[in-house]
C-alpha positions as CSV (number, residue, x, y, z in Angstrom):
1,M,0.0,0.0,0.0
2,S,1.4,3.4,-1.0
3,V,1.4,6.6,1.0
4,K,-1.1,8.0,-1.5
5,D,-3.4,5.0,-0.7
6,D,-3.0,5.7,3.0
7,D,-3.9,9.4,2.5
8,D,-6.9,8.5,0.4
9,G,-8.1,6.0,3.1
10,L,-7.7,8.6,5.8
11,K,-9.6,11.2,3.8
12,K,-12.5,8.7,3.2
13,A,-12.4,7.7,6.9
14,A,-12.6,11.4,7.9
15,E,-15.9,11.7,5.9
16,F,-17.4,9.3,8.5
17,G,-15.8,10.8,11.6
18,L,-13.0,8.3,11.7
19,P,-10.5,7.7,13.1
20,R,-12.0,8.2,16.5
21,N,-9.8,9.4,19.4
22,L,-9.4,6.4,21.6
23,E,-7.3,8.1,24.3
24,G,-8.9,8.0,27.7
25,M,-11.3,5.1,26.8
26,S,-11.3,2.2,29.3
27,V,-10.7,-1.4,28.2
28,D,-14.4,-2.1,28.6
29,S,-15.3,0.9,26.5
30,L,-12.8,-0.1,23.8
31,K,-14.3,-3.6,23.7
32,D,-17.8,-2.2,23.4
33,Y,-16.7,0.2,20.7
34,R,-15.1,-2.7,18.8
35,A,-18.3,-4.8,19.1
36,A,-20.3,-1.8,17.7
37,L,-17.9,-1.5,14.8
38,E,-18.1,-5.2,14.1
39,A,-21.9,-5.0,14.0
40,E,-21.7,-2.0,11.7
41,I,-19.3,-3.8,9.4
42,K,-21.8,-6.7,9.2
43,H,-24.6,-4.2,8.5
44,V,-22.6,-2.7,5.6
45,E,-21.7,-6.1,4.2
46,D,-25.4,-7.1,4.2
47,A,-26.3,-3.8,2.4
48,L,-23.5,-4.4,-0.2
49,A,-24.7,-7.9,-0.8
50,H,-28.3,-6.7,-1.3
51,R,-27.2,-4.0,-3.7
52,E,-24.9,-6.2,-5.6
53,G,-27.7,-8.7,-6.0
54,A,-30.0,-6.0,-7.2
55,V,-27.4,-4.9,-9.8
56,A,-26.9,-8.4,-11.0
57,G,-30.6,-8.9,-11.3
58,A,-31.0,-5.6,-13.3
59,E,-28.1,-6.6,-15.6
60,A,-29.6,-10.0,-16.2
61,L,-33.0,-8.4,-17.0
62,F,-31.7,-5.9,-19.5
63,K,-29.0,-8.1,-21.1
64,I,-29.7,-8.7,-24.7
């Protein structure tokens, strides 16, 4: 991964309020935060799968 890729990733993350400042968070809070992020990742993966399925269906419908 190049420095440019890192910079682009940080810019994209900043659009969503990331990275979050973790200083001062307790171990329990960090574990809870990680669990919430993992749940959000699952939510995003489900949304992507749904949309990719819809795109595939539309492409099959309009394929000549």
